[in-house]
N, C-alpha and C positions, 0 to 999 in steps of 0.2 A: 566555696566556692564551684556553685554545681556544675560540669559539665555538662556544651548545651547539644542533643542528638544528628544527630544526623537526620537528613531529613533522606528518605527511598528516590534510584535516582526514580524517575519520569515514564509514565510508561507512551511511547509512540502509540497513537492512533487515526484510523484512519477516519478524516474529519469529515465525510461522511456519514458515518457511522458513529458521530454524537448532533447529528439533524444535518448539520448544513452544508447548503442546496452545491455541496462540488461533484455531484455525477455526471458522465458522459451526455445527462437530457436534461442537468439542472437542479434536479430531484433530491433527495436527501434519504438514507439506510439507517434513520434512525432508530440504532435497537436500546429497549428501554432497556431493559436487566445489563447494555454492557453501559445507558448513562451512569445507574444503580451501583457497578457493581466502582468503578471510575469516584467516588462523589463522595469521598478524604480521597483521593491520591493526586501525585501529581499528576497530568497526566497531556503530552504535546499534541494537540490533533494536525494536522497534514495529507493532505490529497499530493499526490506525487505525479501526479499529468496535470498537473497548474504547479508544479514546480520543474515540474518542467521543457515547460512553456505554454503548454498546450489548456486555450482559453475551454470555459463555459459558456452556457452548452459546446459539444463536440460532437461529431463527428463518433456512434460506438464503433471503438475498434477493436481484435483480434488479433491475437498470435497468430501465426500463420499454420505451425510445426509445431511440434513438439512442446514446449515451456520456458517460464520465464530462462530457466538455466541454460538454454536450446537459443532464445535472446543473448546473452549474457556473454555465452558460445561463439557467440558470433557467427551459433547453424540453424537461424532460425529473423520469421525478421514480424514487426508490429508493427500491420498494415490497420488504415479507418477503414469505412461500410462504401467507401468511395471507392479503394484502394490505394490512397497514397499511409507509402512509410513515413513510422511516427518513431521506428526504432528509436531514433536517434534519442527522441522528448521522451521515452522510454524508459534510458537508458540514466538520462542527464538526471530527474525528477527519483527514477533510484534511488538513487549519488549525492544527489540530493537531502535524501530522508537520514543516508547513512550518515552521512556527515553533521545531523545539527542529531542526528541520537550518537554520537560520538561524542560532538561536541560541549551534550545535556547526564553524557552519564549514559542514559536505557542501554538495556541492557535485554530489557524487551515487549516485543509491540502487539496491539490487537488493529487485525486488517481485515479487510473485508473481504470475506468472498468470494468466489467465482471471477473476479475482477482479475485483469490479462495485468494489471499491472501489483493488486496485493492481492489477488490469492493463496491462498494456505497452502489443503490439499485438492482444494477448486475453481480449472477455469474452462469461460469455455468458449464453443467455439462451431458456430453455425444453428447456433440456438441451440446445444444438445451441451450436456457436465462433463465436464472429462480431470480427471485426473490428473496435478500436474503446478506447481506452483505461477504466483508470475514473477515478472517480471524485480519488484519492491521486495516484496516475502525471498526471492532468491539469492537477491544480493543483501541483501538486513544479513540471513540463517547462513552461509558461504559467511562473509565478517561474524558468525560466531552469536546473531544475540536471537532469542528464542522468540520465535513468532504464533499469535496464534491468529486463528481463525473465530469469525463473528457477521450475522448478519447472511 
């Protein structure tokens, strides 16, 4: 009898990168190269901000100072463009993504660059691109999940 090969673990992917309209403004950030790469691979599209309870569309948000590591450590906050503190939603969303990743055995993620949630190498603040990770990326990396940026 042939032994069945265990399928590879799924890859966590920012939902907006595969064309789902989950971005803050109700749009997407379709990355055709990523979709092609994922074609024959198991993946799970997620939006941390939605999982944290924020609506779509929603006001644009930014990490006030530092990056996602600082938010997780309690040294910074996330505020929307109207000044409302949305830190709790961002942390809750990041924790939900981590919970799903652990449940499914995911060991890697591909997340949207320049996002306060998903930014891997870069986030945006005051219209400028800065080095730093978003809240979800920081959460996943802290748990040992490999995170790559796209879009």
